[in-house]
PQR file of N, CA, C, O and H, with PARSE charges and radii, in Angstrom:
ATOM      1  N   MET A   1       0.804  -8.972   0.689 -0.4000 1.5000
ATOM      2  CA  MET A   1      -0.638  -8.169   1.524 -0.0000 2.0000
ATOM      3  C   MET A   1      -0.596  -7.000   0.342  0.5500 1.7000
ATOM      4  O   MET A   1      -1.687  -6.534   0.014 -0.5500 1.4000
ATOM      5  N   ARG A   2       0.751  -6.437  -0.399 -0.4000 1.5000
ATOM      6  CA  ARG A   2       0.584  -5.133  -0.848 -0.0000 2.0000
ATOM      7  C   ARG A   2      -0.143  -5.256  -2.310  0.5500 1.7000
ATOM      8  O   ARG A   2      -0.705  -4.346  -2.918 -0.5500 1.4000
ATOM      9  H   ARG A   2       1.637  -6.815  -0.132  0.4000 1.0000
ATOM     10  N   LYS A   3       0.078  -7.162  -2.876 -0.4000 1.5000
ATOM     11  CA  LYS A   3      -0.442  -7.101  -3.736 -0.0000 2.0000
ATOM     12  C   LYS A   3      -2.354  -6.852  -4.185  0.5500 1.7000
ATOM     13  O   LYS A   3      -3.033  -6.474  -5.139 -0.5500 1.4000
ATOM     14  H   LYS A   3       0.535  -7.901  -2.381  0.4000 1.0000
ATOM     15  N   PHE A   4      -2.488  -7.228  -3.139 -0.4000 1.5000
ATOM     16  CA  PHE A   4      -4.090  -7.361  -2.919 -0.0000 2.0000
ATOM     17  C   PHE A   4      -4.544  -5.848  -2.387  0.5500 1.7000
ATOM     18  O   PHE A   4      -5.766  -5.700  -2.401 -0.5500 1.4000
ATOM     19  H   PHE A   4      -1.936  -7.536  -2.363  0.4000 1.0000
ATOM     20  N   TRP A   5      -3.941  -4.938  -2.018 -0.4000 1.5000
ATOM     21  CA  TRP A   5      -4.211  -3.089  -1.791 -0.0000 2.0000
ATOM     22  C   TRP A   5      -4.386  -2.864  -3.141  0.5500 1.7000
ATOM     23  O   TRP A   5      -5.384  -2.439  -3.723 -0.5500 1.4000
ATOM     24  H   TRP A   5      -2.948  -5.058  -2.007  0.4000 1.0000
ATOM     25  N   ILE A   6      -3.093  -3.259  -3.667 -0.4000 1.5000
ATOM     26  CA  ILE A   6      -3.265  -2.705  -5.427 -0.0000 2.0000
ATOM     27  C   ILE A   6      -4.414  -3.207  -6.235  0.5500 1.7000
ATOM     28  O   ILE A   6      -5.112  -2.545  -7.002 -0.5500 1.4000
ATOM     29  H   ILE A   6      -2.282  -3.604  -3.194  0.4000 1.0000
ATOM     30  N   LEU A   7      -4.483  -4.157  -6.023 -0.4000 1.5000
ATOM     31  CA  LEU A   7      -5.724  -4.812  -7.025 -0.0000 2.0000
ATOM     32  C   LEU A   7      -6.909  -4.550  -6.356  0.5500 1.7000
ATOM     33  O   LEU A   7      -7.803  -4.790  -7.168 -0.5500 1.4000
ATOM     34  H   LEU A   7      -3.915  -4.695  -5.400  0.4000 1.0000
ATOM     35  N   LEU A   8      -7.381  -4.192  -5.329 -0.4000 1.5000
ATOM     36  CA  LEU A   8      -8.519  -3.494  -4.785 -0.0000 2.0000
ATOM     37  C   LEU A   8      -8.799  -2.139  -4.985  0.5500 1.7000
ATOM     38  O   LEU A   8      -9.934  -1.742  -5.248 -0.5500 1.4000
ATOM     39  H   LEU A   8      -6.656  -3.997  -4.669  0.4000 1.0000
ATOM     40  N   ALA A   9      -7.363  -1.061  -4.824 -0.4000 1.5000
ATOM     41  CA  ALA A   9      -6.966   0.009  -5.790 -0.0000 2.0000
ATOM     42  C   ALA A   9      -7.245   0.233  -7.233  0.5500 1.7000
ATOM     43  O   ALA A   9      -7.377   1.361  -7.708 -0.5500 1.4000
ATOM     44  H   ALA A   9      -6.441  -1.384  -4.611  0.4000 1.0000
ATOM     45  N   ALA A  10      -7.317  -0.657  -7.788 -0.4000 1.5000
ATOM     46  CA  ALA A  10      -7.304  -0.958  -9.268 -0.0000 2.0000
ATOM     47  C   ALA A  10      -8.687  -0.909  -9.213  0.5500 1.7000
ATOM     48  O   ALA A  10      -9.380   0.098  -9.353 -0.5500 1.4000
ATOM     49  H   ALA A  10      -7.210  -1.574  -7.402  0.4000 1.0000
ATOM     50  N   LEU A  11      -9.099  -2.176  -8.978 -0.4000 1.5000
ATOM     51  CA  LEU A  11     -10.761  -2.760  -9.237 -0.0000 2.0000
ATOM     52  C   LEU A  11     -12.173  -1.390  -8.633  0.5500 1.7000
ATOM     53  O   LEU A  11     -13.333  -1.244  -9.019 -0.5500 1.4000
ATOM     54  H   LEU A  11      -8.535  -2.994  -8.865  0.4000 1.0000
ATOM     55  N   LEU A  12     -11.522  -0.780  -7.794 -0.4000 1.5000
ATOM     56  CA  LEU A  12     -12.283   0.236  -7.286 -0.0000 2.0000
ATOM     57  C   LEU A  12     -12.586   1.516  -8.119  0.5500 1.7000
ATOM     58  O   LEU A  12     -13.605   2.159  -8.369 -0.5500 1.4000
ATOM     59  H   LEU A  12     -10.580  -0.899  -7.480  0.4000 1.0000
ATOM     60  N   ALA A  13     -10.889   1.641  -8.534 -0.4000 1.5000
ATOM     61  CA  ALA A  13     -10.474   2.953  -9.372 -0.0000 2.0000
ATOM     62  C   ALA A  13     -11.448   2.274 -10.878  0.5500 1.7000
ATOM     63  O   ALA A  13     -11.594   3.279 -11.574 -0.5500 1.4000
ATOM     64  H   ALA A  13     -10.061   1.119  -8.331  0.4000 1.0000
ATOM     65  N   ALA A  14     -11.863   1.541 -11.332 -0.4000 1.5000
ATOM     66  CA  ALA A  14     -12.780   1.138 -12.079 -0.0000 2.0000
ATOM     67  C   ALA A  14     -14.144   1.044 -12.301  0.5500 1.7000
ATOM     68  O   ALA A  14     -14.743   1.311 -13.343 -0.5500 1.4000
ATOM     69  H   ALA A  14     -11.745   0.725 -10.767  0.4000 1.0000
ATOM     70  N   MET A  15     -14.652   0.597 -11.116 -0.4000 1.5000
ATOM     71  CA  MET A  15     -15.956   0.806 -10.743 -0.0000 2.0000
ATOM     72  C   MET A  15     -16.346   2.357 -10.382  0.5500 1.7000
ATOM     73  O   MET A  15     -17.502   2.740 -10.203 -0.5500 1.4000
ATOM     74  H   MET A  15     -14.166   0.380 -10.270  0.4000 1.0000
ATOM     75  N   ALA A  16     -15.114   3.225 -10.304 -0.4000 1.5000
ATOM     76  CA  ALA A  16     -15.640   4.531  -9.991 -0.0000 2.0000
ATOM     77  C   ALA A  16     -15.548   5.177 -11.244  0.5500 1.7000
ATOM     78  O   ALA A  16     -16.312   6.137 -11.339 -0.5500 1.4000
ATOM     79  H   ALA A  16     -14.175   2.913 -10.450  0.4000 1.0000
ATOM     80  N   ALA A  17     -14.908   4.967 -12.151 -0.4000 1.5000
ATOM     81  CA  ALA A  17     -15.173   4.974 -13.638 -0.0000 2.0000
ATOM     82  C   ALA A  17     -16.490   4.814 -14.101  0.5500 1.7000
ATOM     83  O   ALA A  17     -17.079   5.628 -14.811 -0.5500 1.4000
ATOM     84  H   ALA A  17     -14.287   4.187 -12.075  0.4000 1.0000
ATOM     85  N   VAL A  18     -16.984   3.645 -13.645 -0.4000 1.5000
ATOM     86  CA  VAL A  18     -17.858   3.254 -14.294 -0.0000 2.0000
ATOM     87  C   VAL A  18     -19.386   3.917 -14.068  0.5500 1.7000
ATOM     88  O   VAL A  18     -20.314   4.161 -14.839 -0.5500 1.4000
ATOM     89  H   VAL A  18     -16.505   2.984 -13.068  0.4000 1.0000
ATOM     90  N   PHE A  19     -19.158   4.102 -12.469 -0.4000 1.5000
ATOM     91  CA  PHE A  19     -20.356   4.824 -12.362 -0.0000 2.0000
ATOM     92  C   PHE A  19     -20.514   6.083 -12.476  0.5500 1.7000
ATOM     93  O   PHE A  19     -21.633   6.593 -12.523 -0.5500 1.4000
ATOM     94  H   PHE A  19     -18.405   3.904 -11.843  0.4000 1.0000
ATOM     95  N   GLY A  20     -19.185   6.894 -12.546 -0.4000 1.5000
ATOM     96  CA  GLY A  20     -19.102   8.290 -13.322 -0.0000 2.0000
ATOM     97  C   GLY A  20     -19.100   8.283 -14.313  0.5500 1.7000
ATOM     98  O   GLY A  20     -18.507   9.329 -14.579 -0.5500 1.4000
ATOM     99  H   GLY A  20     -18.275   6.479 -12.508  0.4000 1.0000
ATOM    100  N   VAL A  21     -19.492   7.575 -15.713 -0.4000 1.5000
ATOM    101  CA  VAL A  21     -20.087   7.392 -17.242 -0.0000 2.0000
ATOM    102  C   VAL A  21     -21.500   7.226 -16.977  0.5500 1.7000
ATOM    103  O   VAL A  21     -22.230   7.599 -17.895 -0.5500 1.4000
ATOM    104  H   VAL A  21     -19.973   6.725 -15.498  0.4000 1.0000
ATOM    105  N   LEU A  22     -22.197   6.647 -15.700 -0.4000 1.5000
ATOM    106  CA  LEU A  22     -23.299   6.713 -15.188 -0.0000 2.0000
ATOM    107  C   LEU A  22     -24.045   7.612 -14.906  0.5500 1.7000
ATOM    108  O   LEU A  22     -25.269   7.732 -14.952 -0.5500 1.4000
ATOM    109  H   LEU A  22     -21.604   6.344 -14.954  0.4000 1.0000
ATOM    110  N   GLN A  23     -22.911   8.514 -14.485 -0.4000 1.5000
ATOM    111  CA  GLN A  23     -23.094   9.957 -14.064 -0.0000 2.0000
ATOM    112  C   GLN A  23     -24.164   9.160 -12.726  0.5500 1.7000
ATOM    113  O   GLN A  23     -25.259   8.738 -13.099 -0.5500 1.4000
ATOM    114  H   GLN A  23     -21.916   8.417 -14.448  0.4000 1.0000
ATOM    115  N   ASP A  24     -23.892   9.049 -11.673 -0.4000 1.5000
ATOM    116  CA  ASP A  24     -23.732   8.669 -10.297 -0.0000 2.0000
ATOM    117  C   ASP A  24     -22.378   8.658  -9.978  0.5500 1.7000
ATOM    118  O   ASP A  24     -21.495   7.801  -9.963 -0.5500 1.4000
ATOM    119  H   ASP A  24     -23.002   9.392 -11.370  0.4000 1.0000
ATOM    120  N   PHE A  25     -22.494  10.419  -9.606 -0.4000 1.5000
ATOM    121  CA  PHE A  25     -21.258  10.815  -9.192 -0.0000 2.0000
ATOM    122  C   PHE A  25     -20.882  10.837  -7.771  0.5500 1.7000
ATOM    123  O   PHE A  25     -19.748  10.963  -7.309 -0.5500 1.4000
ATOM    124  H   PHE A  25     -23.211  11.116  -9.618  0.4000 1.0000
ATOM    125  N   ASP A  26     -22.047  10.691  -7.116 -0.4000 1.5000
ATOM    126  CA  ASP A  26     -22.252   9.928  -5.598 -0.0000 2.0000
ATOM    127  C   ASP A  26     -21.320   8.919  -5.375  0.5500 1.7000
ATOM    128  O   ASP A  26     -20.185   9.193  -4.986 -0.5500 1.4000
ATOM    129  H   ASP A  26     -22.968  10.589  -7.492  0.4000 1.0000
ATOM    130  N   LYS A  27     -21.865   7.235  -5.684 -0.4000 1.5000
ATOM    131  CA  LYS A  27     -21.354   6.398  -5.679 -0.0000 2.0000
ATOM    132  C   LYS A  27     -19.780   6.579  -6.509  0.5500 1.7000
ATOM    133  O   LYS A  27     -18.811   5.976  -6.048 -0.5500 1.4000
ATOM    134  H   LYS A  27     -22.788   7.012  -6.000  0.4000 1.0000
ATOM    135  N   ALA A  28     -19.644   7.373  -7.637 -0.4000 1.5000
ATOM    136  CA  ALA A  28     -18.034   7.448  -7.992 -0.0000 2.0000
ATOM    137  C   ALA A  28     -17.178   7.881  -7.154  0.5500 1.7000
ATOM    138  O   ALA A  28     -16.015   7.512  -6.991 -0.5500 1.4000
ATOM    139  H   ALA A  28     -20.431   7.863  -8.011  0.4000 1.0000
ATOM    140  N   PHE A  29     -17.850   8.783  -6.545 -0.4000 1.5000
ATOM    141  CA  PHE A  29     -16.623   9.699  -5.226 -0.0000 2.0000
ATOM    142  C   PHE A  29     -16.427   8.810  -4.466  0.5500 1.7000
ATOM    143  O   PHE A  29     -15.214   8.604  -4.486 -0.5500 1.4000
ATOM    144  H   PHE A  29     -18.794   9.082  -6.677  0.4000 1.0000
ATOM    145  N   VAL A  30     -17.154   7.803  -3.445 -0.4000 1.5000
ATOM    146  CA  VAL A  30     -17.182   7.142  -2.423 -0.0000 2.0000
ATOM    147  C   VAL A  30     -16.135   6.055  -2.989  0.5500 1.7000
ATOM    148  O   VAL A  30     -15.019   5.904  -2.494 -0.5500 1.4000
ATOM    149  H   VAL A  30     -18.140   7.971  -3.428  0.4000 1.0000
ATOM    150  N   LEU A  31     -16.749   5.131  -4.361 -0.4000 1.5000
ATOM    151  CA  LEU A  31     -15.416   4.743  -4.786 -0.0000 2.0000
ATOM    152  C   LEU A  31     -14.286   4.821  -5.181  0.5500 1.7000
ATOM    153  O   LEU A  31     -13.560   3.829  -5.256 -0.5500 1.4000
ATOM    154  H   LEU A  31     -17.656   5.254  -4.763  0.4000 1.0000
ATOM    155  N   ALA A  32     -13.909   6.028  -5.516 -0.4000 1.5000
ATOM    156  CA  ALA A  32     -12.443   6.397  -5.912 -0.0000 2.0000
ATOM    157  C   ALA A  32     -11.996   6.641  -4.533  0.5500 1.7000
ATOM    158  O   ALA A  32     -10.946   6.064  -4.250 -0.5500 1.4000
ATOM    159  H   ALA A  32     -14.499   6.833  -5.455  0.4000 1.0000
ATOM    160  N   ALA A  33     -12.452   7.249  -3.737 -0.4000 1.5000
ATOM    161  CA  ALA A  33     -12.119   7.637  -2.040 -0.0000 2.0000
ATOM    162  C   ALA A  33     -11.476   6.134  -1.586  0.5500 1.7000
ATOM    163  O   ALA A  33     -10.357   5.877  -1.141 -0.5500 1.4000
ATOM    164  H   ALA A  33     -13.305   7.717  -3.967  0.4000 1.0000
ATOM    165  N   ALA A  34     -12.371   5.441  -1.809 -0.4000 1.5000
ATOM    166  CA  ALA A  34     -11.932   3.776  -0.889 -0.0000 2.0000
ATOM    167  C   ALA A  34     -10.706   3.271  -1.613  0.5500 1.7000
ATOM    168  O   ALA A  34      -9.864   2.483  -1.181 -0.5500 1.4000
ATOM    169  H   ALA A  34     -13.280   5.650  -2.170  0.4000 1.0000
ATOM    170  N   GLY A  35     -10.774   4.057  -3.173 -0.4000 1.5000
ATOM    171  CA  GLY A  35      -9.584   3.297  -3.909 -0.0000 2.0000
ATOM    172  C   GLY A  35      -8.124   3.929  -3.294  0.5500 1.7000
ATOM    173  O   GLY A  35      -7.012   3.446  -3.081 -0.5500 1.4000
ATOM    174  H   GLY A  35     -11.458   4.697  -3.524  0.4000 1.0000
ATOM    175  N   ALA A  36      -8.785   5.377  -3.112 -0.4000 1.5000
ATOM    176  CA  ALA A  36      -7.003   6.137  -2.730 -0.0000 2.0000
ATOM    177  C   ALA A  36      -6.950   5.579  -1.713  0.5500 1.7000
ATOM    178  O   ALA A  36      -5.737   5.410  -1.590 -0.5500 1.4000
ATOM    179  H   ALA A  36      -9.689   5.770  -3.285  0.4000 1.0000
ATOM    180  N   VAL A  37      -7.617   4.966  -0.483 -0.4000 1.5000
ATOM    181  CA  VAL A  37      -7.233   4.744   0.613 -0.0000 2.0000
ATOM    182  C   VAL A  37      -6.893   3.607   0.332  0.5500 1.7000
ATOM    183  O   VAL A  37      -6.331   3.249   1.367 -0.5500 1.4000
ATOM    184  H   VAL A  37      -8.602   5.104  -0.582  0.4000 1.0000
ATOM    185  N   SER A  38      -6.842   2.746  -0.394 -0.4000 1.5000
ATOM    186  CA  SER A  38      -6.560   1.134  -0.453 -0.0000 2.0000
ATOM    187  C   SER A  38      -4.768   1.186  -1.150  0.5500 1.7000
ATOM    188  O   SER A  38      -3.884   0.381  -0.855 -0.5500 1.4000
ATOM    189  H   SER A  38      -7.298   3.037  -1.235  0.4000 1.0000
ATOM    190  N   TRP A  39      -4.628   2.421  -2.151 -0.4000 1.5000
ATOM    191  CA  TRP A  39      -3.385   2.506  -2.516 -0.0000 2.0000
ATOM    192  C   TRP A  39      -2.080   2.801  -1.509  0.5500 1.7000
ATOM    193  O   TRP A  39      -0.924   2.383  -1.576 -0.5500 1.4000
ATOM    194  H   TRP A  39      -5.346   3.075  -2.391  0.4000 1.0000
ATOM    195  N   PHE A  40      -2.795   3.772  -0.461 -0.4000 1.5000
ATOM    196  CA  PHE A  40      -2.045   4.184   0.236 -0.0000 2.0000
ATOM    197  C   PHE A  40      -1.937   2.828   1.106  0.5500 1.7000
ATOM    198  O   PHE A  40      -0.880   2.198   1.132 -0.5500 1.4000
ATOM    199  H   PHE A  40      -3.734   4.111  -0.406  0.4000 1.0000
ATOM    200  N   LEU A  41      -2.611   2.582   1.524 -0.4000 1.5000
ATOM    201  CA  LEU A  41      -2.454   1.120   2.164 -0.0000 2.0000
ATOM    202  C   LEU A  41      -1.272   0.328   2.482  0.5500 1.7000
ATOM    203  O   LEU A  41      -0.567  -0.058   3.415 -0.5500 1.4000
ATOM    204  H   LEU A  41      -3.470   3.094   1.503  0.4000 1.0000
ATOM    205  N   SER A  42      -1.513   0.263   0.474 -0.4000 1.5000
ATOM    206  CA  SER A  42      -0.279  -0.738   0.042 -0.0000 2.0000
ATOM    207  C   SER A  42       0.864   0.035   0.135  0.5500 1.7000
ATOM    208  O   SER A  42       1.956  -0.489   0.357 -0.5500 1.4000
ATOM    209  H   SER A  42      -2.085   0.576  -0.284  0.4000 1.0000
ATOM    210  N   TYR A  43       0.654   1.874  -0.089 -0.4000 1.5000
ATOM    211  CA  TYR A  43       2.490   2.121  -0.074 -0.0000 2.0000
ATOM    212  C   TYR A  43       2.606   2.056   1.476  0.5500 1.7000
ATOM    213  O   TYR A  43       3.752   2.280   1.867 -0.5500 1.4000
ATOM    214  H   TYR A  43      -0.232   2.300  -0.269  0.4000 1.0000
ATOM    215  N   ARG A  44       1.586   1.772   2.569 -0.4000 1.5000
ATOM    216  CA  ARG A  44       2.017   1.899   3.901 -0.0000 2.0000
ATOM    217  C   ARG A  44       2.581   0.204   4.253  0.5500 1.7000
ATOM    218  O   ARG A  44       3.445  -0.072   5.084 -0.5500 1.4000
ATOM    219  H   ARG A  44       0.655   1.589   2.252  0.4000 1.0000
ATOM    220  N   VAL A  45       2.023  -0.537   3.601 -0.4000 1.5000
ATOM    221  CA  VAL A  45       2.630  -2.119   4.039 -0.0000 2.0000
ATOM    222  C   VAL A  45       3.722  -1.738   3.325  0.5500 1.7000
ATOM    223  O   VAL A  45       4.610  -1.386   4.103 -0.5500 1.4000
ATOM    224  H   VAL A  45       1.320  -0.312   2.925  0.4000 1.0000
ATOM    225  N   GLN A  46       4.159  -1.625   1.788 -0.4000 1.5000
ATOM    226  CA  GLN A  46       5.498  -1.503   1.682 -0.0000 2.0000
ATOM    227  C   GLN A  46       6.932  -0.708   1.896  0.5500 1.7000
ATOM    228  O   GLN A  46       8.128  -0.836   1.636 -0.5500 1.4000
ATOM    229  H   GLN A  46       3.438  -1.911   1.157  0.4000 1.0000
ATOM    230  N   MET A  47       5.898   0.315   2.626 -0.4000 1.5000
ATOM    231  CA  MET A  47       7.103   0.815   3.513 -0.0000 2.0000
ATOM    232  C   MET A  47       7.364   0.157   4.704  0.5500 1.7000
ATOM    233  O   MET A  47       8.536   0.140   5.078 -0.5500 1.4000
ATOM    234  H   MET A  47       4.926   0.419   2.837  0.4000 1.0000
ATOM    235  N   ARG A  48       6.274  -0.546   5.573 -0.4000 1.5000
ATOM    236  CA  ARG A  48       6.538  -1.355   6.855 -0.0000 2.0000
ATOM    237  C   ARG A  48       7.519  -2.406   6.424  0.5500 1.7000
ATOM    238  O   ARG A  48       8.345  -2.617   7.313 -0.5500 1.4000
ATOM    239  H   ARG A  48       5.321  -0.533   5.269  0.4000 1.0000
ATOM    240  N   GLN A  49       7.703  -3.166   5.299 -0.4000 1.5000
ATOM    241  CA  GLN A  49       8.479  -4.288   5.041 -0.0000 2.0000
ATOM    242  C   GLN A  49      10.014  -3.324   4.690  0.5500 1.7000
ATOM    243  O   GLN A  49      11.035  -3.903   5.064 -0.5500 1.4000
ATOM    244  H   GLN A  49       7.032  -2.994   4.577  0.4000 1.0000
ATOM    245  N   LEU A  50      10.219  -1.990   4.043 -0.4000 1.5000
ATOM    246  CA  LEU A  50      11.436  -1.667   3.788 -0.0000 2.0000
ATOM    247  C   LEU A  50      11.827  -1.553   5.178  0.5500 1.7000
ATOM    248  O   LEU A  50      12.874  -2.096   5.532 -0.5500 1.4000
ATOM    249  H   LEU A  50       9.390  -1.519   3.740  0.4000 1.0000
ATOM    250  N   VAL A  51      11.101  -0.900   6.030 -0.4000 1.5000
ATOM    251  CA  VAL A  51      11.775  -0.252   7.303 -0.0000 2.0000
ATOM    252  C   VAL A  51      12.454  -1.684   8.345  0.5500 1.7000
ATOM    253  O   VAL A  51      13.563  -1.766   8.872 -0.5500 1.4000
ATOM    254  H   VAL A  51      10.251  -0.459   5.743  0.4000 1.0000
ATOM    255  N   GLU A  52      11.177  -2.786   8.363 -0.4000 1.5000
ATOM    256  CA  GLU A  52      11.415  -4.088   8.919 -0.0000 2.0000
ATOM    257  C   GLU A  52      12.559  -4.873   8.454  0.5500 1.7000
ATOM    258  O   GLU A  52      13.130  -5.650   9.220 -0.5500 1.4000
ATOM    259  H   GLU A  52      10.276  -2.718   7.935  0.4000 1.0000
ATOM    260  N   SER A  53      13.012  -4.672   6.940 -0.4000 1.5000
ATOM    261  CA  SER A  53      14.406  -5.046   6.611 -0.0000 2.0000
ATOM    262  C   SER A  53      15.652  -4.374   6.916  0.5500 1.7000
ATOM    263  O   SER A  53      16.745  -4.709   7.371 -0.5500 1.4000
ATOM    264  H   SER A  53      12.548  -4.041   6.318  0.4000 1.0000
ATOM    265  N   SER A  54      15.067  -3.231   6.477 -0.4000 1.5000
ATOM    266  CA  SER A  54      16.298  -2.155   6.940 -0.0000 2.0000
ATOM    267  C   SER A  54      16.586  -2.546   8.761  0.5500 1.7000
ATOM    268  O   SER A  54      17.724  -2.533   9.231 -0.5500 1.4000
ATOM    269  H   SER A  54      14.179  -2.958   6.107  0.4000 1.0000
ATOM    270  N   ASP A  55      15.782  -2.757   9.302 -0.4000 1.5000
ATOM    271  CA  ASP A  55      16.121  -2.792  10.709 -0.0000 2.0000
ATOM    272  C   ASP A  55      17.533  -4.262  11.365  0.5500 1.7000
ATOM    273  O   ASP A  55      18.547  -4.197  12.060 -0.5500 1.4000
ATOM    274  H   ASP A  55      14.858  -2.768   8.920  0.4000 1.0000
ATOM    275  N   LYS A  56      16.738  -5.495  10.586 -0.4000 1.5000
ATOM    276  CA  LYS A  56      17.271  -6.492  10.549 -0.0000 2.0000
ATOM    277  C   LYS A  56      18.358  -6.605  10.133  0.5500 1.7000
ATOM    278  O   LYS A  56      19.188  -7.391  10.590 -0.5500 1.4000
ATOM    279  H   LYS A  56      15.914  -5.548  10.021  0.4000 1.0000
ATOM    280  N   HIS A  57      18.597  -5.575   8.873 -0.4000 1.5000
ATOM    281  CA  HIS A  57      20.350  -5.895   8.297 -0.0000 2.0000
ATOM    282  C   HIS A  57      20.770  -4.761   9.280  0.5500 1.7000
ATOM    283  O   HIS A  57      21.837  -5.206   9.702 -0.5500 1.4000
ATOM    284  H   HIS A  57      17.923  -4.936   8.502  0.4000 1.0000
ATOM    285  N   LYS A  58      20.610  -3.777   9.787 -0.4000 1.5000
ATOM    286  CA  LYS A  58      21.428  -2.739  10.703 -0.0000 2.0000
ATOM    287  C   LYS A  58      21.828  -3.423  11.680  0.5500 1.7000
ATOM    288  O   LYS A  58      22.993  -3.480  12.075 -0.5500 1.4000
ATOM    289  H   LYS A  58      19.743  -3.415   9.444  0.4000 1.0000
ATOM    290  N   GLY A  59      20.219  -4.392  12.459 -0.4000 1.5000
ATOM    291  CA  GLY A  59      20.791  -6.018  13.751 -0.0000 2.0000
ATOM    292  C   GLY A  59      21.762  -6.253  13.332  0.5500 1.7000
ATOM    293  O   GLY A  59      22.726  -5.969  14.043 -0.5500 1.4000
ATOM    294  H   GLY A  59      19.273  -4.345  12.138  0.4000 1.0000
ATOM    295  N   ALA A  60      22.016  -6.851  12.052 -0.4000 1.5000
ATOM    296  CA  ALA A  60      23.056  -7.872  11.256 -0.0000 2.0000
ATOM    297  C   ALA A  60      24.802  -7.243  11.588  0.5500 1.7000
ATOM    298  O   ALA A  60      25.853  -7.821  11.866 -0.5500 1.4000
ATOM    299  H   ALA A  60      21.233  -7.082  11.474  0.4000 1.0000
ATOM    300  N   ASP A  61      24.411  -5.737  11.381 -0.4000 1.5000
ATOM    301  CA  ASP A  61      25.506  -5.234  11.570 -0.0000 2.0000
ATOM    302  C   ASP A  61      26.191  -4.791  12.701  0.5500 1.7000
ATOM    303  O   ASP A  61      27.400  -4.852  12.928 -0.5500 1.4000
ATOM    304  H   ASP A  61      23.557  -5.268  11.156  0.4000 1.0000
ATOM    305  N   LEU A  62      25.357  -4.371  13.336 -0.4000 1.5000
ATOM    306  CA  LEU A  62      25.889  -4.607  14.683 -0.0000 2.0000
ATOM    307  C   LEU A  62      26.160  -5.738  15.519  0.5500 1.7000
ATOM    308  O   LEU A  62      26.681  -5.702  16.634 -0.5500 1.4000
ATOM    309  H   LEU A  62      24.375  -4.322  13.151  0.4000 1.0000
ATOM    310  N   ASP A  63      25.827  -6.581  14.992 -0.4000 1.5000
ATOM    311  CA  ASP A  63      25.899  -8.159  16.261 -0.0000 2.0000
ATOM    312  C   ASP A  63      27.308  -8.329  15.541  0.5500 1.7000
ATOM    313  O   ASP A  63      28.150  -8.791  16.311 -0.5500 1.4000
ATOM    314  H   ASP A  63      25.403  -6.610  14.087  0.4000 1.0000
ATOM    315  N   SER A  64      27.900  -8.002  13.912 -0.4000 1.5000
ATOM    316  CA  SER A  64      28.670  -8.741  12.892 -0.0000 2.0000
ATOM    317  C   SER A  64      30.111  -7.610  14.058  0.5500 1.7000
ATOM    318  O   SER A  64      31.117  -8.137  14.534 -0.5500 1.4000
ATOM    319  H   SER A  64      27.217  -7.626  13.287  0.4000 1.0000
ATOM    320  N   THR A  65      29.688  -5.835  14.258 -0.4000 1.5000
ATOM    321  CA  THR A  65      30.813  -5.378  15.069 -0.0000 2.0000
ATOM    322  C   THR A  65      31.111  -5.911  16.731  0.5500 1.7000
ATOM    323  O   THR A  65      32.060  -5.696  17.484 -0.5500 1.4000
ATOM    324  H   THR A  65      28.871  -5.407  13.872  0.4000 1.0000
ATOM    325  N   ASP A  66      30.006  -6.595  16.882 -0.4000 1.5000
ATOM    326  CA  ASP A  66      30.022  -7.109  18.676 -0.0000 2.0000
ATOM    327  C   ASP A  66      31.883  -8.023  18.444  0.5500 1.7000
ATOM    328  O   ASP A  66      32.997  -7.906  18.954 -0.5500 1.4000
ATOM    329  H   ASP A  66      29.235  -6.770  16.270  0.4000 1.0000
ATOM    330  N   GLU A  67      31.029  -9.132  17.057 -0.4000 1.5000
ATOM    331  CA  GLU A  67      32.178 -10.659  17.228 -0.0000 2.0000
ATOM    332  C   GLU A  67      33.534  -9.415  17.100  0.5500 1.7000
ATOM    333  O   GLU A  67      34.409  -9.426  17.965 -0.5500 1.4000
ATOM    334  H   GLU A  67      30.124  -9.226  16.643  0.4000 1.0000
ATOM    335  N   ASP A  68      33.557  -8.940  16.570 -0.4000 1.5000
ATOM    336  CA  ASP A  68      34.667  -8.405  15.612 -0.0000 2.0000
ATOM    337  C   ASP A  68      35.773  -7.445  16.957  0.5500 1.7000
ATOM    338  O   ASP A  68      36.926  -7.158  16.638 -0.5500 1.4000
ATOM    339  H   ASP A  68      32.846  -8.931  15.866  0.4000 1.0000
ATOM    340  N   SER A  69      35.233  -7.054  18.373 -0.4000 1.5000
ATOM    341  CA  SER A  69      35.579  -6.792  19.696 -0.0000 2.0000
ATOM    342  C   SER A  69      36.578  -7.957  20.480  0.5500 1.7000
ATOM    343  O   SER A  69      36.921  -7.788  21.650 -0.5500 1.4000
ATOM    344  H   SER A  69      34.296  -7.287  18.632  0.4000 1.0000
TER
END
């Protein structure tokens, strides 16, 4: 899912650049803002995966300490 948001962000940034060159600044701004949102969503997905894997790892550590006692 993260790659989807990154690709979408890059596509929107490229489209914003094209509209900027064509001096259609309203559309360029909207596309650039949407690209920034897509980039933040990719970062959110990455952090969510990191936290979930960390929680699973901590859960495994807690289970192994329970077995030792």
